[in-house]
Structures are given as structure tokens and as C-alpha cells.
C-alpha positions as CSV (number, residue, x, y, z in Angstrom):
1,M,-10.9,-60.6,61.7
2,K,-8.8,-63.6,61.0
3,I,-7.9,-64.6,56.9
4,V,-6.6,-67.9,55.9
5,G,-4.2,-68.4,52.7
6,V,-2.8,-64.8,52.5
7,G,0.6,-65.9,54.0
8,E,1.9,-67.0,57.5
9,Q,3.4,-63.5,58.5
10,L,0.3,-61.8,57.6
11,K,-2.0,-64.0,59.9
12,E,0.5,-63.2,63.1
13,S,-0.4,-59.7,62.5
14,E,-3.8,-59.0,61.7
15,E,-3.5,-55.4,63.0
16,R,-0.7,-54.8,60.7
17,Y,-2.5,-56.5,57.7
18,Q,-5.4,-54.4,58.2
19,H,-3.6,-50.9,58.4
20,L,-2.0,-51.8,55.5
21,V,-5.2,-52.8,53.7
22,H,-6.9,-49.6,54.6
23,M,-4.2,-47.3,53.5
24,L,-4.8,-49.3,49.6
25,P,-5.9,-46.2,47.1
26,D,-7.8,-48.9,45.4
27,G,-11.2,-50.6,47.2
28,L,-10.7,-53.8,48.6
29,V,-13.9,-56.1,49.4
30,V,-14.4,-59.7,50.7
31,L,-17.2,-61.8,49.9
32,L,-18.8,-64.7,51.4
33,E,-21.1,-66.2,49.7
34,G,-21.9,-63.3,47.3
35,D,-22.3,-61.2,50.8
36,I,-19.8,-58.2,52.0
37,V,-17.6,-59.4,55.2
38,F,-15.2,-56.9,54.8
39,A,-14.4,-53.5,52.9
40,N,-11.4,-50.9,53.3
41,R,-12.0,-47.3,53.4
42,A,-11.2,-46.7,50.0
43,Y,-14.2,-48.8,48.9
44,L,-16.2,-47.1,51.5
45,N,-15.4,-43.9,50.2
46,M,-16.0,-45.0,46.2
47,I,-19.5,-45.9,47.2
48,G,-20.4,-43.0,49.2
49,V,-20.8,-44.5,53.1
50,T,-18.8,-43.7,56.1
51,R,-18.6,-47.0,58.3
52,L,-18.1,-50.5,57.3
53,D,-21.6,-51.5,59.3
54,E,-23.3,-49.9,56.5
55,I,-22.9,-52.1,54.2
56,I,-21.4,-55.5,56.0
57,A,-23.9,-58.8,55.1
58,H,-25.1,-56.8,52.3
59,P,-25.4,-59.0,48.8
60,M,-22.8,-57.5,46.7
61,S,-25.5,-57.6,44.1
62,K,-26.8,-54.2,45.6
63,F,-23.9,-52.7,44.5
64,V,-23.7,-53.7,40.7
65,H,-25.0,-52.2,38.2
66,P,-28.3,-53.6,36.4
67,E,-26.6,-54.0,33.2
68,Y,-24.0,-56.0,34.1
69,L,-25.7,-58.1,37.1
70,D,-26.2,-61.2,34.9
71,Q,-22.5,-61.7,34.2
72,F,-20.8,-60.6,37.6
73,T,-20.9,-63.9,39.1
74,A,-19.5,-65.7,35.7
75,N,-17.0,-62.7,35.5
76,I,-16.0,-63.4,39.1
77,N,-15.4,-67.1,38.6
78,F,-13.3,-66.4,35.7
79,L,-11.2,-64.1,37.4
80,I,-10.6,-66.5,40.6
81,R,-9.8,-69.5,38.2
82,E,-6.9,-67.8,36.0
83,A,-3.6,-68.3,37.5
84,N,-2.4,-64.6,36.6
85,P,-4.1,-62.1,39.2
86,S,-3.5,-59.4,37.5
87,H,-6.2,-59.6,34.8
88,F,-9.0,-57.3,35.1
89,I,-12.6,-56.9,33.9
90,Y,-14.6,-53.8,33.5
91,H,-17.9,-53.4,35.3
92,K,-20.3,-50.6,36.4
93,L,-21.1,-50.3,40.3
94,L,-23.7,-48.4,42.1
95,K,-22.8,-46.2,44.5
96,L,-25.4,-46.1,47.8
97,D,-27.1,-43.1,46.3
98,L,-27.4,-45.3,42.8
99,A,-25.1,-42.9,41.2
100,V,-22.9,-44.9,38.5
101,I,-19.2,-45.8,38.9
102,E,-17.0,-47.2,36.3
103,V,-14.4,-49.8,37.8
104,E,-11.8,-52.3,36.8
105,L,-12.2,-55.3,38.9
106,R,-9.5,-58.1,39.9
107,A,-10.5,-61.3,41.8
108,V,-8.9,-63.7,44.1
109,A,-9.9,-66.6,46.4
110,V,-9.3,-66.2,49.9
111,K,-10.0,-67.6,53.3
112,F,-12.5,-65.8,55.4
113,D,-13.1,-67.3,59.1
114,G,-11.9,-70.6,58.1
115,Q,-14.1,-70.7,54.9
116,P,-13.7,-70.3,51.2
117,A,-14.3,-66.3,49.9
118,V,-13.5,-63.7,47.3
119,Q,-11.6,-60.8,47.6
120,L,-12.2,-58.0,45.0
121,I,-9.6,-55.0,44.0
122,V,-11.6,-52.4,42.6
123,H,-9.9,-49.6,41.1
124,D,-12.2,-46.7,40.1
125,I,-11.9,-45.6,36.2
126,S,-14.7,-43.2,35.8
127,D,-12.6,-39.9,35.8
128,Q,-10.2,-41.7,33.6
129,I,-13.0,-43.0,31.1
130,R,-14.5,-39.2,31.4
131,M,-11.2,-37.8,30.5
132,K,-10.8,-40.0,27.5
133,A,-14.3,-39.1,26.4
134,S,-13.7,-35.6,27.1
135,L,-10.4,-35.8,24.7
136,H,-12.1,-37.8,22.2
137,E,-14.7,-35.3,22.1
138,K,-12.4,-32.2,22.0
139,D,-10.4,-34.3,19.2
140,Y,-13.5,-34.7,17.4
141,L,-14.3,-30.5,18.0
142,Y,-11.0,-29.5,16.7
143,K,-11.1,-31.7,13.9
144,S,-14.7,-30.3,12.8
145,L,-13.4,-26.5,13.8
146,M,-10.2,-27.2,11.6
147,E,-12.3,-28.8,8.8
148,N,-15.0,-26.2,8.6
149,V,-13.1,-22.8,9.6
150,V,-13.1,-20.4,6.8
151,A,-9.8,-20.5,7.0
152,G,-6.5,-22.5,5.5
153,V,-4.8,-24.3,8.5
154,F,-1.8,-26.8,8.2
155,V,0.7,-28.5,10.1
156,G,4.4,-28.2,9.3
157,Q,6.9,-30.4,10.4
158,K,10.7,-31.4,9.0
159,H,10.1,-29.5,6.1
160,K,6.8,-31.5,5.3
161,V,3.1,-30.6,5.2
162,V,1.7,-33.4,8.0
163,Y,-1.8,-31.5,7.8
164,A,-3.9,-29.3,5.8
165,N,-7.3,-28.5,6.1
166,P,-10.1,-28.7,3.2
167,Y,-10.1,-25.1,2.9
168,L,-6.4,-24.5,2.5
169,A,-6.2,-27.4,-0.2
170,E,-9.2,-25.6,-1.9
171,L,-7.3,-22.4,-2.0
172,Y,-4.1,-24.3,-3.9
173,G,-6.4,-26.1,-5.8
174,Y,-5.3,-29.5,-4.7
175,T,-7.2,-32.3,-2.9
176,E,-5.9,-33.0,1.1
177,E,-4.3,-36.2,0.1
178,E,-2.2,-34.6,-2.8
179,M,-1.3,-31.4,-0.4
180,L,0.3,-34.3,2.4
181,S,2.4,-35.6,-0.7
182,L,3.9,-32.3,-1.6
183,S,7.0,-30.5,0.1
184,P,6.6,-26.6,0.9
185,N,8.9,-25.3,-1.5
186,Q,6.1,-26.5,-3.9
187,L,3.5,-24.4,-2.2
188,V,5.4,-21.5,-1.4
189,S,8.0,-18.9,-2.9
190,E,11.9,-20.0,-2.2
191,E,12.4,-16.3,-0.9
192,D,9.3,-16.6,1.5
193,L,9.9,-20.1,2.5
194,L,13.5,-19.2,3.6
195,Q,12.2,-16.2,5.6
196,I,9.7,-18.2,7.3
197,T,12.2,-20.7,7.9
198,N,14.7,-18.3,9.6
199,D,12.1,-16.8,11.7
200,V,11.2,-20.2,12.9
201,L,14.6,-21.2,14.2
202,K,15.4,-17.7,15.8
203,G,12.1,-18.2,17.6
204,M,12.5,-21.4,19.3
205,V,16.0,-20.1,20.1
206,E,14.8,-17.0,21.3
207,G,11.4,-18.3,23.0
208,I,9.1,-16.5,20.2
209,E,5.9,-18.6,19.8
210,Q,3.9,-16.6,17.2
211,F,5.0,-15.2,14.0
212,P,2.8,-13.6,11.3
213,L,3.1,-14.8,7.9
214,K,2.9,-13.2,4.5
215,L,3.7,-15.5,1.7
216,K,2.9,-16.0,-2.0
217,G,1.4,-19.3,-2.5
218,I,1.7,-21.5,-5.5
219,K,-1.3,-23.0,-7.0
220,K,-1.4,-26.1,-8.8
221,D,-1.9,-24.4,-12.0
222,G,1.1,-22.1,-11.5
223,S,-0.5,-19.1,-10.6
224,I,0.2,-16.9,-7.7
225,I,-2.0,-16.4,-4.4
226,Y,-0.9,-14.2,-1.7
227,L,-1.7,-15.3,1.7
228,E,-1.5,-13.9,5.2
229,G,-1.7,-15.1,8.5
230,N,-0.4,-16.3,11.8
231,S,1.6,-19.3,13.2
232,S,3.1,-21.1,16.1
233,I,5.3,-23.6,17.3
234,I,3.6,-26.8,18.9
235,M,4.5,-30.5,19.4
236,F,3.0,-32.5,16.9
237,N,3.6,-36.4,17.5
238,G,6.4,-35.8,19.9
239,H,8.3,-33.1,17.2
240,P,8.2,-29.5,17.5
241,S,6.1,-28.3,14.5
242,L,4.7,-25.0,12.9
243,L,0.8,-24.7,13.2
244,G,-0.1,-21.9,10.7
245,T,-3.5,-20.4,9.6
246,L,-3.9,-18.4,6.5
247,Q,-6.3,-16.0,4.6
248,D,-6.5,-15.2,0.8
249,V,-5.5,-11.6,0.5
250,T,-4.6,-11.5,-3.4
251,F,-8.0,-9.8,-3.8
252,K,-6.9,-7.0,-1.0
253,R,-3.4,-7.0,-2.6
254,E,-5.0,-6.4,-5.9
255,K,-7.0,-3.7,-4.5
256,E,-4.2,-1.9,-2.9
257,K,-1.8,-2.2,-5.6
258,T,-4.7,-0.1,-7.5
259,L,-4.9,2.3,-4.8
260,R,-1.2,2.8,-4.7
261,D,-1.3,3.5,-8.6
262,S,-4.0,5.7,-8.0
263,A,-2.6,7.7,-5.3
264,K,0.9,7.7,-7.5
265,L,-0.8,9.0,-10.2
266,Y,-2.4,11.9,-8.2
267,Q,0.9,12.6,-6.8
268,K,2.6,12.8,-10.3
269,I,-0.2,15.3,-11.2
270,I,0.1,17.2,-8.2
271,K,3.6,16.9,-8.5
272,F,4.0,18.9,-12.0
273,V,0.8,21.3,-11.3
274,P,2.2,24.9,-11.1
275,E,0.6,25.5,-8.1
276,P,1.8,24.8,-4.3
277,I,-0.5,21.7,-3.4
278,L,-0.9,19.5,-0.2
279,L,-3.1,16.5,0.7
280,S,-4.6,15.8,4.2
281,D,-6.6,13.6,5.7
282,Q,-8.6,15.0,8.9
283,G,-6.4,17.6,9.0
284,I,-3.2,15.5,8.7
285,I,-1.0,16.2,5.8
286,L,-0.4,12.8,3.6
287,Y,1.5,14.4,0.5
288,V,3.0,18.2,-0.5
289,N,4.6,19.1,-3.8
290,R,7.9,20.9,-4.2
291,L,6.1,24.4,-4.4
292,A,4.2,24.0,-1.2
293,L,7.4,23.2,0.9
294,Q,9.0,26.0,-0.5
295,V,5.9,27.9,1.1
296,I,5.9,26.4,4.2
297,G,9.4,26.6,4.4
298,I,10.7,23.2,4.8
299,A,13.3,21.6,2.4
300,D,12.2,17.8,3.2
301,A,8.9,16.3,2.4
302,T,9.2,13.9,5.5
303,E,9.3,16.6,7.7
304,V,6.0,17.7,7.3
305,I,3.9,14.5,6.2
306,G,2.1,13.2,9.5
307,Q,1.8,16.7,11.0
308,S,-1.5,18.6,11.5
309,L,-2.1,21.2,9.0
310,L,-2.7,23.4,11.8
311,E,0.4,23.6,13.2
312,F,1.3,25.7,10.0
313,I,-1.8,27.9,10.3
314,H,-2.0,30.9,12.8
315,P,-3.8,30.2,15.9
316,S,-6.1,33.2,15.0
317,D,-7.2,31.2,11.7
318,H,-8.1,27.9,13.5
319,D,-11.4,28.1,13.9
320,T,-12.3,29.6,10.7
321,H,-10.2,26.6,9.0
322,M,-11.8,23.8,10.7
323,Q,-14.8,25.1,9.7
324,T,-13.7,25.1,5.8
325,V,-12.8,21.3,6.4
326,E,-16.0,20.2,7.9
327,N,-17.7,22.3,4.9
328,I,-15.5,20.6,2.4
329,T,-16.7,16.9,3.3
330,L,-20.7,18.0,2.5
331,S,-19.8,19.4,-0.8
332,D,-18.0,18.3,-4.0
333,E,-17.5,22.0,-4.9
334,P,-14.2,24.0,-4.6
335,T,-14.0,26.8,-1.6
336,P,-13.3,30.5,-2.6
337,F,-9.8,31.7,-1.9
338,E,-9.7,32.3,1.5
339,E,-6.5,34.4,3.3
340,R,-4.7,32.7,5.9
341,V,-1.1,33.2,7.8
342,I,1.4,30.4,7.7
343,I,4.0,30.4,10.2
344,R,7.2,29.0,8.8
345,P,9.2,26.9,11.2
346,D,11.8,29.7,11.9
347,G,8.6,31.8,13.0
348,Q,8.4,34.1,9.8
349,H,4.8,35.0,9.1
350,I,3.5,34.8,5.6
351,D,0.0,35.7,3.7
352,V,-1.4,33.1,1.7
353,E,-4.6,32.2,0.2
354,L,-6.1,28.8,0.5
355,S,-8.8,26.9,-1.4
356,S,-9.4,23.2,-1.0
357,I,-11.9,20.5,-2.5
358,R,-12.8,16.9,-1.5
359,I,-10.9,13.8,-3.5
360,N,-12.8,10.9,-3.5
361,N,-10.9,7.8,-3.0
362,Y,-7.7,8.3,-2.2
363,M,-6.1,5.1,-0.8
364,G,-9.5,4.0,-0.3
365,K,-10.6,7.2,1.7
366,D,-11.8,10.8,0.7
367,V,-9.1,13.4,1.5
368,M,-8.9,17.2,1.0
369,L,-6.6,18.9,-1.8
370,T,-5.8,22.3,-0.7
371,V,-4.1,24.8,-3.3
372,I,-1.7,27.4,-1.7
373,R,-0.7,31.0,-3.0
374,D,1.3,33.0,-1.6
375,L,0.6,36.4,-1.4
376,T,3.9,38.1,-0.5
377,D,4.8,39.3,-3.7
378,R,1.0,40.4,-4.5
379,K,1.0,42.4,-1.0
380,R,4.2,43.7,-2.1
381,S,3.2,44.8,-5.6
382,E,-0.1,46.4,-3.7
383,E,1.5,48.3,-0.9
384,L,4.2,49.6,-4.5
385,L,1.5,50.3,-6.2
386,I,-0.6,52.0,-3.5
387,R,2.7,53.9,-2.8
388,S,3.4,54.9,-6.4
389,E,-0.1,56.2,-6.7
390,K,0.0,58.3,-3.5
391,L,3.5,59.4,-5.1
392,S,1.5,60.3,-8.1
393,A,-1.1,62.4,-6.3
394,I,1.0,63.8,-4.2
395,G,3.5,64.8,-7.0
396,Q,0.6,66.4,-8.8
397,L,-0.3,68.4,-5.8
398,A,2.9,69.4,-4.8
399,A,3.6,70.6,-8.5
400,G,0.9,73.0,-8.5
401,V,1.1,74.0,-4.7
402,A,4.8,74.7,-4.6
403,H,4.4,76.6,-7.9
404,E,1.6,78.9,-6.1
405,I,4.0,79.0,-2.7
406,R,7.0,79.9,-4.4
407,N,6.4,83.4,-5.7
408,P,4.8,84.6,-1.9
409,L,7.8,83.1,-0.1
410,T,9.9,85.2,-2.4
411,A,8.2,88.5,-1.2
412,L,8.1,87.6,2.4
413,K,11.6,86.8,2.2
414,G,12.3,90.2,0.8
415,F,10.0,92.0,3.3
416,T,11.4,90.1,6.3
417,Q,15.1,91.3,5.5
418,L,13.8,94.8,4.8
419,L,12.0,95.2,8.2
420,S,14.9,93.6,9.7
421,A,17.2,96.2,8.5
422,K,14.8,98.9,9.4
423,Y,14.1,97.8,13.1
424,P,17.8,96.5,13.6
425,E,17.0,96.9,17.9
426,T,14.4,93.5,17.8
427,P,16.5,91.0,15.4
428,H,15.4,87.7,17.0
429,Y,11.7,87.8,15.5
430,F,13.1,88.6,12.2
431,N,15.7,85.9,12.3
432,I,12.9,83.1,13.5
433,M,10.6,84.2,10.6
434,A,13.9,83.7,8.4
435,N,14.5,80.6,9.4
436,E,10.8,79.6,9.0
437,I,10.7,80.4,5.5
438,D,13.8,79.0,4.8
439,R,11.9,75.6,6.4
440,I,9.3,76.2,3.9
441,T,11.3,76.6,1.0
442,L,13.1,73.6,1.7
443,I,9.7,71.6,1.9
444,V,8.5,73.5,-1.4
445,N,12.2,72.1,-3.2
446,E,11.5,68.9,-1.9
447,F,8.0,68.7,-3.0
448,M,9.4,69.8,-6.4
449,T,12.0,67.5,-6.8
450,L,9.0,64.4,-5.5
451,A,6.7,66.1,-8.2
452,K,9.4,65.8,-11.2
453,P,12.8,64.3,-10.2
454,H,15.3,66.1,-12.6
455,F,16.8,62.6,-14.2
456,T,19.3,63.5,-16.7
457,Q,20.9,61.1,-19.0
458,F,21.3,57.3,-17.3
459,N,24.7,55.8,-18.0
460,Y,26.6,52.7,-16.5
461,E,28.6,54.2,-13.7
462,P,30.8,51.9,-11.2
463,L,29.0,51.8,-7.7
464,E,31.8,52.2,-5.7
465,P,33.1,55.5,-6.5
466,I,29.5,56.9,-5.7
467,L,29.5,55.7,-2.3
468,Q,32.8,56.8,-2.1
469,S,31.9,60.0,-2.5
470,V,28.9,60.0,-0.5
471,I,30.8,58.7,2.7
472,S,33.6,61.2,2.2
473,I,31.0,64.0,2.8
474,L,29.6,62.3,5.9
475,E,32.9,61.2,7.3
476,T,32.8,64.4,9.4
477,Q,29.5,64.4,10.4
478,A,30.0,60.7,11.6
479,I,33.1,61.8,13.8
480,L,31.3,64.5,15.6
481,L,28.6,61.7,16.1
482,N,31.1,59.2,17.7
483,V,29.9,57.1,15.0
484,E,32.5,54.4,13.1
485,L,31.5,53.8,9.4
486,K,32.1,50.7,7.9
487,V,32.2,49.7,4.4
488,F,32.7,46.3,3.0
489,Y,32.8,45.6,-1.0
490,D,32.6,42.4,-2.8
491,E,35.0,41.6,-5.2
492,A,32.7,42.0,-8.3
493,R,32.7,45.8,-8.0
494,P,29.4,46.2,-10.1
495,S,28.4,48.9,-12.4
496,V,24.8,50.3,-12.5
497,Y,22.8,51.6,-14.8
498,G,21.8,55.2,-13.5
499,N,22.3,58.9,-12.7
500,V,24.8,59.3,-10.4
501,D,23.3,62.7,-9.0
502,Q,20.4,61.1,-8.1
503,L,21.8,57.9,-6.8
504,K,24.3,59.8,-4.5
505,Q,21.0,62.1,-3.1
506,V,19.7,58.7,-2.2
507,F,22.9,57.4,-0.5
508,L,23.5,60.5,1.2
509,N,19.7,60.6,2.6
510,I,20.1,57.1,3.9
511,I,23.5,57.1,5.7
512,K,22.5,60.5,6.9
513,N,19.3,59.1,8.7
514,A,21.5,56.4,10.0
515,L,23.9,58.6,11.6
516,E,21.5,60.9,12.8
517,A,19.5,57.7,14.4
518,M,22.7,57.6,17.0
519,P,23.7,60.6,18.6
520,Q,25.2,58.7,21.4
521,G,27.7,57.3,19.1
522,G,27.7,53.6,17.3
523,E,28.7,51.5,14.2
524,V,27.2,52.0,10.7
525,T,27.6,49.2,8.7
526,L,27.5,49.4,4.7
527,S,27.8,46.3,2.5
528,V,27.6,45.7,-1.0
529,T,26.8,42.3,-2.4
530,T,26.4,41.3,-5.9
531,M,23.7,38.2,-6.3
532,E,23.5,35.7,-9.0
533,D,19.8,37.4,-9.7
534,G,21.3,40.3,-11.6
535,F,21.3,42.7,-8.9
536,V,23.4,44.3,-6.6
537,H,22.2,44.7,-2.6
538,I,23.5,47.6,-0.8
539,R,22.7,47.3,2.6
540,I,23.1,50.0,5.5
541,K,22.6,49.4,8.9
542,D,22.6,51.2,12.1
543,E,22.8,50.4,15.7
544,G,20.1,53.2,16.9
545,P,16.8,52.5,18.8
546,G,14.9,51.3,15.9
547,I,11.7,51.8,14.6
548,P,8.5,51.0,16.4
549,E,6.6,48.1,14.8
550,E,3.4,50.2,14.3
551,L,5.3,52.8,12.2
552,I,7.6,50.7,10.3
553,K,4.8,49.8,7.6
554,R,3.8,53.5,7.2
555,I,7.4,54.3,6.6
556,G,7.2,56.5,3.4
557,E,4.4,58.3,3.8
558,P,4.6,62.0,3.7
559,F,5.3,64.2,6.5
560,L,5.9,61.0,8.6
561,T,8.8,61.0,10.3
562,T,10.6,60.3,13.6
563,K,13.2,63.5,13.6
564,E,12.0,66.5,15.1
565,K,13.0,68.6,12.3
566,G,12.3,66.0,9.3
567,T,9.6,66.7,6.8
568,G,9.0,62.9,5.9
569,L,9.8,63.3,2.3
570,G,13.3,61.7,2.2
571,I,12.4,58.5,2.3
572,M,9.6,58.7,-0.2
573,I,11.7,61.0,-2.6
574,S,14.6,58.5,-2.3
575,T,12.2,55.3,-2.9
576,R,11.1,57.2,-6.1
577,I,14.4,57.5,-7.4
578,I,15.1,53.7,-6.6
579,E,12.3,52.5,-8.5
580,A,12.9,55.1,-11.3
581,H,16.3,53.0,-11.6
582,K,14.6,49.6,-11.7
583,G,15.4,48.7,-8.3
584,T,13.6,48.6,-4.7
585,L,14.3,50.2,-1.2
586,Q,13.0,47.8,1.9
587,L,13.2,49.0,5.3
588,S,13.5,46.8,8.5
589,S,13.8,47.4,11.7
590,V,14.1,45.4,15.3
591,P,13.5,47.7,18.4
592,N,16.8,48.1,20.4
593,E,18.9,46.9,18.1
594,G,18.7,49.3,14.8
595,T,17.3,49.7,11.4
596,M,18.3,48.2,8.1
597,V,18.0,49.6,4.6
598,E,18.5,47.4,1.7
599,I,18.2,48.8,-1.8
600,T,18.9,46.6,-4.9
601,L,20.0,48.0,-8.2
602,P,20.5,46.1,-11.7
603,V,24.0,45.4,-12.4
604,Q,25.5,46.1,-15.8
605,D,25.6,42.8,-17.9
606,K,29.2,42.6,-18.7
607,H,28.7,40.6,-21.8
608,L,26.1,43.3,-23.2
609,A,28.6,46.1,-22.4
610,L,31.2,44.3,-24.2
611,S,29.2,43.8,-27.3
612,L,28.4,47.3,-27.2
613,R,32.0,48.8,-27.3
């Protein structure tokens, strides 16, 4: 191939020229009288052929789109006449398979084999046009989405609103044009605008891309509208901007406020109801009043809210409680009170009874209201009543039995003494008989005391001398048993209203039991504490083996004793004496650690005592 008119140097190096031509990214075609006489590789690839001989001598018109065939020759001639060959003309060409290619054409007059020819530079712009069309389509789509989406959309830039869709403008009561003329501080409360600005600046520094939006909007008529949504930082027209979407949540906020007010009203009512009450949702505690906290044994409500109610109910009651919860959801009627055992955080078990009812629309949902009643005092009162009834029944029985037994005992004792004198060679049998008769006499005397204690007139007596008198009597026994008696008095030195002899009998009985519980020695502690509730607490604690759990609740029953020669009436008599003194006697024991008896007695009112003098 030989080309004339493109430079002396190219003529001398045809191979170099062809190499350069084939390396061009754009297609190059040489036409001679309208027929193709040369084409580089880029053009061959463009029209879908692999070899030059497939198109050599073919007219160029074969590869021109029919729409542009009539003007093709005129356009080429126009380009050849232009002094500046950089001008191009848009055309459509056809590939060998008749697919359309959109191109830009440049033309220049050249010599080919000494004949006038035309050299075309063909730049394929199909992808570029498709991209522009796609971008245009996307722009249209985005614009259509922004203008028809059921949410407010805005773009903020440099303290201006540079875009607001129709939905947002309508929310605020403005037109779109009016929105673009307003500054953000005319649309958003000052506090919220400052918060958003700080969040955006912080996000740009830390690389945070999205921010939740919660703000109070100011409508055209001055009313407040509550808006929520999301935003992100974008580049818009070469500047960092804030793109955001907003939804009107005014109704939601008002409804939430109504629900909160309703919940607060419920809580106020519950707070002052004189019953322990809690609210739960699917077993999760939502609210507890002060009295319920006292029953559960927790000081701060935050320690219990959010926890499962089952955590405080004994495992043995879990299935029954869950069945109750299920039944409540199906009825508007309260459940009957049912007994449960609550486990406090300190491990203490307390008996309670629960009644629950469904409460509708508490914070937008149905919850369960539960009333708790502590049965501790009631059960203690029931136990005291049962014990009192037992004492009364036993006392009535004892009065009759003791009276009938005493006369025969007197005769038996007399005849035993006579027989022992008559048969001195067998004293052993008579000693046994005399001892057993004495034992029967002791039981009869205790029966008589139980039946009708001989109370004399009650007086205010200082407690310390009473206790000291008993301790003096038992000190010798304590020394013999290697037991150390420790006594602690408080500074109050209280006086109690009662009978000295009967109180001495009680303390003598309790302390003697403590000493006898430690035959191998140990320590008995007696402490006296005057409380603000108007009672003095006397605690007597030993270090003995303790009392088995199965017996501890039965202590006080007649003839129930852990001592070999005991009658089981001592605690019963002591309990009756203390109750007659308006006090209480309670016994607790831990196996292998010891037993403690706590006696409470009402103390003298000093102000009343002074006024009576």
C-alpha cells in the first residue's frame, strides 16, 4: 500500500505507518470512489469482521444506516472542505450482521495509489449514548420517585434547602418554590437544627454516613409538626449536602403521649392503692408499687422491672402460674386468690396469695395486673390461734385430769413408803416406784400450771434484775457443763409490765434448755435490745446441735420433746405465759449451728409512767 500526501516520512516507512494505523483505538477507513480500499483493525472489529478481504471493494454505503444514506456523501464532502479536520458529524452505521452502531465521523482528503481518496476516522459512541440515555432514564426515574414517594425528601446545602419534593412541601403547607426560598431555621426548631448540624459535622469528621432524624417542624401557619426519618451525606453539584427523608409522626406522638398519660394514671392509681400490686406483660414485670417491693424484698424498682415474674415464684408453682396467665388472656374476670411461695433475693421463702386480671390498652397493649397479699402474718396468727385453741383444750383437759390423778397419787405414794419400810430388803423396787410417782406428780403440776397459771397482779418491773436473778441460779449448772454464759444489755434498761415469778419461770426454762443442749460445753448468748416499735427483744442463743427441720414447726406441742426426761410442756407453758404478757415467743434453729429463742415483751411507756406518778 502506498499513500501520497500524508507526509514524506510516512511514505518512506509504509510498514511503520500501517502498524501505527492498526494500533489506533478509533476505526480508520480509506474510500476510493466510494468503495473501501483499506480499513484498520479497530474498524474491522467495529463492524464485526475479522479480515480486511471480507470488505475490500465493498461500497461504504453497504455499512451506512438507511436513515443516513442520502446525506452520507454530502456530509463527507462537507468535512473534506473544512479547513479544521477536528469537526465531526454524527452518523449511524451498520455492522455486518446489520446491528446499528452510533458513531462520530471525521473525514480528510488523501491520495491512494496516486488517486484522490477519502480517509474516514470512525469513533464508536454507542456505549456513550447508551450511558447518557441510561443516565437520563435514571434521572427521570429518580425525579419521578422523589416527587411521588409518600415521604418528604429534601437536600440541604450551605444552610439552604436546595431541593424539596412536593410531599414535604405539602407537609409544611408551602409550595415547592416557597420551600426553596426558606432557610432551615424557618422550618426546624432552633434546638433540633443545632443538634442536626452538630451530628452532620461530627459525622463528616468520623466518617459516619447516616443519621436518624427526629425534629419539630414549623409549618407555614406556625403550628408544630413532629417529623422522623433518616439522612445521609452526599455530593450534590460538587458540594457536600444532606439528603434526608421525613415522615409525619405527629399523630403517633400524640397517641404515644395519650398512652403515656394513661399509663401514668394507672401507675398513680396503683401507687396509692393499699395493696401490693405489679403489672406484667407476658410474664415480664413492667411496674411495681412500693408495697409490692416490700413483699418481694427489693428496695429499688429498677432491680425488678424487666425481669420475669417467674424468677420470684417458687419453681413448684411455675406450671400453675403459667396456666393462670393463659386463662387471664381469655377472660375479663379476675382470678380467685391462689396461694404461691415467693423467693426473695436473700433466699427467704414467704407465703403469699395472688389474684390477677387483664388490663386493656396499657401503653397500647394488654397487660396483667396482679394483687399480692403477704400471708406471713395471717399464717402466724392462724398458727397462734391453733396453738391457743390447743392450749385451751389441753388446759381444760388438764384441769380435770390433774384433779382426778392427784388423790390416787397421794395414796400410792403413802402406801409405797409404808411398803418400803415393811420390806427393807428390797429397796430398789420401791425407789423406782417412788421416782415414777414423783415424775407423775411433776407432770400433773405442770398440767395444773398449763390449765390455770397462777398470775398475780402485774406491775412495771425492770427487766435486768429478773434476768440476772435467773442467771445467778443457773451459773453453777453452766460451770458444771462447761458452758459460758454471755449477757449483753442495751443502754435503755427497759421495764416490762408483768409478773416477776412467771417471767422468771419462762427465762429459767429457756436458758436451762439452752444449757442442756450442750452437754459437751459451748456458749450461750443472751442479748437484750429495746426497739423503736415499743418492744424489748430478748434473744437466747445456744451452740447446740439444733432442732431438725421437720420438728421445728411442731415445737410447743404437748409431750413433743428432744430431751430424754422432758415432758414437752415447758415451751407450751412458757408460750402461754408470754402471750398473757402481750408478747411473743419464737423459736428458730439451724442444724449443727444452734437454736435461738426470741422473746418480745412490751416495754413501759416512760411518758405514761411519769404522768401516773
